[in-house]
C-alpha positions in Angstrom: 107.1 56.3 47.0 107.6 52.3 45.5 107.2 49.7 47.2 110.2 46.9 47.8 111.1 44.7 45.1 110.0 40.8 46.3 112.9 38.9 46.3 111.4 35.9 46.6 109.4 35.9 43.4 113.1 35.8 41.4 113.6 32.3 43.2 109.7 31.0 42.4 110.8 32.2 38.7 113.6 30.5 38.8 111.8 26.6 40.4 109.4 27.6 37.6 111.7 28.2 34.4 113.6 24.9 35.9 110.1 22.9 35.4 109.6 24.6 32.0 112.9 22.6 30.8 112.1 19.5 32.8 108.6 19.4 31.0 110.4 19.9 27.3 113.4 17.7 28.2 111.2 14.7 29.1 108.4 15.1 26.6 110.4 12.7 24.4 110.6 9.7 26.4 107.3 9.8 27.9 106.0 9.2 24.6 108.5 7.0 22.9 109.2 4.5 26.1 107.1 1.3 26.7 104.3 2.2 28.5 104.4 0.2 32.4 108.3 0.6 32.2 109.9 1.7 35.5 111.7 3.9 32.4 108.5 5.5 31.4 106.7 6.0 34.5 109.7 7.8 36.0 110.0 10.3 33.0 105.9 10.7 33.2 106.1 11.6 36.7 108.9 14.2 36.1 107.4 15.6 33.2 103.5 15.5 35.0 104.6 17.1 38.7 106.3 19.6 36.3 103.1 20.6 35.0 102.4 24.1 36.9 104.8 26.7 35.1 102.5 28.2 32.4 100.0 28.9 35.4 102.3 29.7 38.2 103.7 32.6 35.2 100.5 34.0 35.0 99.5 34.0 38.7 102.7 35.8 39.0 101.8 38.6 36.5 98.9 39.4 38.1 100.4 39.1 41.9 103.1 41.6 40.3 101.1 43.8 38.6 98.5 44.5 41.0 101.1 44.8 43.9 103.3 47.3 41.7 99.7 49.4 40.6 96.7 49.1 42.3 97.3 51.7 45.0 98.5 54.0 43.2 96.7 53.6 39.8 94.8 56.3 37.8 94.0 56.5 34.4 96.7 58.8 33.5 99.0 55.6 33.9 97.0 53.9 31.0 99.4 55.2 28.2 102.8 54.4 30.1 101.8 51.1 31.0 100.5 50.0 27.5 104.6 51.4 26.3 106.3 49.8 28.3 104.6 46.3 27.4 104.7 47.4 23.6 108.7 47.9 24.3 109.5 45.4 26.5 107.2 42.6 25.6 106.0 42.9 22.3 108.9 43.6 20.3 110.8 40.7 21.9 107.7 38.5 20.7 108.0 39.6 17.3 111.8 38.9 17.2 111.7 35.6 18.4 109.1 34.9 15.7 110.5 35.5 13.7 113.6 33.6 14.3 111.7 30.3 14.9 110.1 30.8 11.9 113.2 30.8 9.8 115.2 28.8 12.5 112.6 25.6 12.2 112.0 25.9 8.3 116.2 25.2 8.9 116.3 22.3 10.7 114.0 20.6 8.9 116.1 19.0 5.9 112.6 18.8 3.8 111.8 22.4 3.7 113.7 24.9 1.9 114.4 28.4 3.8 111.9 31.1 2.9 110.5 34.1 4.1 106.8 35.1 3.6 105.4 38.1 5.2 101.6 37.1 5.0 102.7 33.5 6.5 104.6 35.1 9.3 102.0 37.9 10.1 99.6 34.8 9.9 101.4 33.3 12.6 101.6 36.3 15.0 97.9 36.7 16.8 97.8 32.8 18.0 101.4 32.8 18.6 102.2 29.6 16.0 105.6 30.6 14.6 107.1 28.3 17.6 105.6 25.6 20.3 106.6 27.7 23.3 105.3 30.5 22.1 101.4 30.7 23.0 102.6 32.0 26.4 103.3 35.3 25.0 99.7 35.5 23.1 98.1 34.8 26.6 100.3 37.1 28.5 99.7 39.9 26.1 96.1 39.6 26.4 96.2 39.8 30.1 98.4 43.2 30.2 95.9 44.6 27.4 93.1 43.4 30.3 94.5 44.8 33.1 94.2 48.2 32.9 90.4 47.9 32.6 90.7 45.5 35.5 92.7 47.1 37.6 90.2 50.5 37.5 87.4 48.2 38.6 88.9 46.5 41.1 88.8 50.4 42.8 85.5 49.2 43.6 86.1 47.9 46.8 83.7 44.9 46.7 85.0 43.9 43.7 89.1 44.2 44.6 88.4 42.4 48.0 86.9 39.3 46.2 88.5 40.0 43.0 90.3 36.1 43.4 86.2 35.0 43.7 85.2 36.9 40.4 88.4 35.2 38.4 87.2 31.4 39.7 83.1 32.4 38.7 84.3 34.0 35.4 86.4 30.8 34.5 83.8 29.0 35.4 81.3 30.2 33.4 83.6 29.9 30.6 84.3 26.4 31.3 80.3 25.3 31.3 79.9 27.2 28.1 82.7 25.2 26.5 80.6 22.0 27.6 77.5 23.0 25.7 78.6 24.7 23.0 77.9 23.2 19.5 81.2 24.0 18.2 84.8 24.4 20.3 85.9 27.7 20.8 88.9 27.9 18.4 92.4 28.5 19.9 90.7 28.0 23.7 94.2 27.0 25.3 95.5 30.7 24.3 92.7 32.4 25.6 92.8 34.4 28.9 89.8 33.0 30.1 91.3 29.9 30.2 93.6 31.3 32.8 91.8 34.1 34.5 91.0 32.3 37.7 94.8 32.3 38.1 95.5 36.1 37.5 93.1 37.0 39.5 94.4 35.1 42.2 97.6 36.6 41.9 95.9 39.8 41.9 94.5 39.2 45.1 97.6 38.0 46.2 99.6 41.1 45.6 97.2 43.7 46.4 97.3 41.9 50.0 100.7 40.1 49.7 101.8 40.8 53.9 98.6 39.4 55.1 99.0 37.1 52.7 102.5 36.0 53.6 101.7 36.1 57.6 98.6 33.4 56.4 101.4 31.3 55.3 103.4 31.6 57.7 100.4 30.3 60.0 99.3 27.8 57.7 102.2 26.6 55.6 102.4 22.8 56.6 98.9 22.3 55.5 99.3 24.3 52.4 102.2 22.0 51.3 100.3 19.0 52.4 97.6 19.6 49.8 100.3 20.9 47.3 102.1 17.5 47.4 98.4 16.1 47.6 96.8 16.8 44.8 100.0 17.1 42.8 100.1 13.5 43.3 96.7 12.9 42.8 96.8 14.4 39.5 100.1 12.1 38.2 97.6 9.2 39.5 94.9 10.0 37.4 97.3 11.0 34.4 99.1 7.9 34.5 95.8 5.6 34.5 94.4 7.3 31.5 97.4 6.3 30.1 95.8 3.1 30.6 92.5 3.7 29.2 90.5 5.4 32.3 88.7 8.6 31.7 88.4 11.2 33.9 86.0 14.1 33.3 87.1 16.9 32.6 85.7 19.3 35.5 88.2 16.7 37.4 91.1 17.6 35.0 90.4 21.8 35.3 90.1 21.6 38.8 93.7 19.6 39.3 95.0 21.7 36.2 94.3 25.4 38.0 94.7 24.1 42.0 97.8 22.6 41.8 99.8 25.4 40.0 98.0 27.7 42.8 99.1 25.5 45.6 102.5 25.3 43.9 102.8 29.2 43.9 102.1 29.7 47.1 104.4 27.2 48.8 106.7 28.6 46.2 106.2 32.0 47.7 106.9 30.7 51.3 110.0 28.6 50.9 111.8 31.4 48.5 111.2 34.4 51.6 112.2 31.4 53.8 115.6 30.5 51.3 116.5 34.3 51.3 117.7 33.7 55.0 118.1 30.0 55.7 119.6 29.0 52.5 121.4 31.8 50.7 123.0 30.2 48.8 120.4 28.3 46.9 118.4 31.6 47.0 121.5 33.5 44.6 121.3 30.8 42.4 118.2 30.5 41.7 117.3 34.3 41.6 120.1 34.4 39.4 118.1 32.2 37.0 114.7 33.5 37.6 116.0 37.2 37.0 116.9 35.6 32.9 113.8 33.0 33.2 112.3 35.1 30.4 115.2 35.3 27.9 115.9 31.3 29.0 112.2 30.7 28.1 112.8 32.4 24.4 116.2 30.7 23.5 116.0 27.2 25.3 114.0 25.5 22.5 116.3 26.2 19.8 119.0 24.2 21.6 116.4 21.9 22.3 115.9 21.5 18.9 119.0 21.3 17.3 120.4 18.7 20.4 117.4 16.5 19.8 117.9 16.3 15.7 121.9 15.4 16.0 122.7 14.0 19.6 119.5 12.1 21.0 119.8 8.3 21.1 117.0 6.0 20.7 115.4 4.1 23.5 116.9 1.2 24.7 120.7 2.1 23.9 122.9 2.1 26.8 123.5 5.6 26.6 120.0 6.8 26.0 119.3 8.0 29.7 122.5 10.6 29.9 121.2 11.7 26.2 118.0 13.2 28.0 119.8 14.4 31.3 122.3 15.6 28.9 119.8 17.4 26.9 117.7 18.9 30.1 121.7 19.9 31.3 122.2 21.9 28.1 119.0 24.1 27.4 119.3 24.8 31.5 123.2 25.8 31.5 124.1 27.4 28.3 120.9 29.7 27.8 121.1 30.5 31.7 124.8 31.9 31.0 124.3 33.6 27.3 121.1 35.3 28.6 123.2 36.5 32.0 125.8 37.5 29.7 123.8 39.0 27.1 121.7 41.0 29.6 125.0 43.1 30.1 124.7 44.4 26.6 123.3 47.9 25.7 120.1 47.3 23.8 119.8 43.8 25.2 115.9 44.4 26.2 114.9 43.8 22.5 115.8 40.3 23.1 114.9 39.6 26.8 112.4 42.5 27.4 113.2 43.9 31.2 
């Protein structure tokens, strides 16, 4: 018997994809406005506090996979597991990579549009056809690893302490990176850079009801810790803009700790909103349900908008231009993907 769907996770996905859009929509004012001005500080704060969705989506992937498969896992399920991921993840990734490979050339007036199979193929392994596609390279590594990890987790000590195992592996990799003679290529796209988050998600998925009960008892300090860690991350990042340096271990701790706390807080908030704020829950669930498609398509609209409708800093319409772009990449992809997902075969573009 299949487990009930965790409806609150679509709310979490909806908020996470909103954060993605805020990061991309405020990235330009973050760098082009004068440092220290009120406007720069505002956009910097929005951008920085939104810096959790990639980590949150990795955690959610681990949560959903272990929630769905752990109790009934067997080696016989491996072919079916990989078939679904090839069909609903790899195919959309290759199609969108091809689209952005050509689309970005078309946007650039100094480049003639062409297609080189070798050039395109070289971009695929590390998802370099579009700046946002690196998440696909990352998540496909976790899908490839999952059957081995869930099989090992059947050994009770590892299953019980999967979260600790993930943290120790990532700490080991971090220490190695600090002392390695040469930097690890594509380190930001390697699964081991996010391994703790995936395993923490897996531990939550294996013990979901107990975690929810724990959150019900501890939500006030969890949300307080989320705010404290988030604003610490913001403060240190702002100080870094003025030349202050902080250690890489501090960044690593905040980079992983903040999204973990945000995810826990949003799971509780999502469950609460399902009954206390059904309209908010319905809207965010709708966005969360199409978040994969919005993720794929929104840079196309943002790139075109930035090229043709952006307003230089200092002009009266500047802020309206920035927020108009954010509204564009939110509502147009949301509506478009919602409509297209009703079309047979839409899984080719938006998965399932």
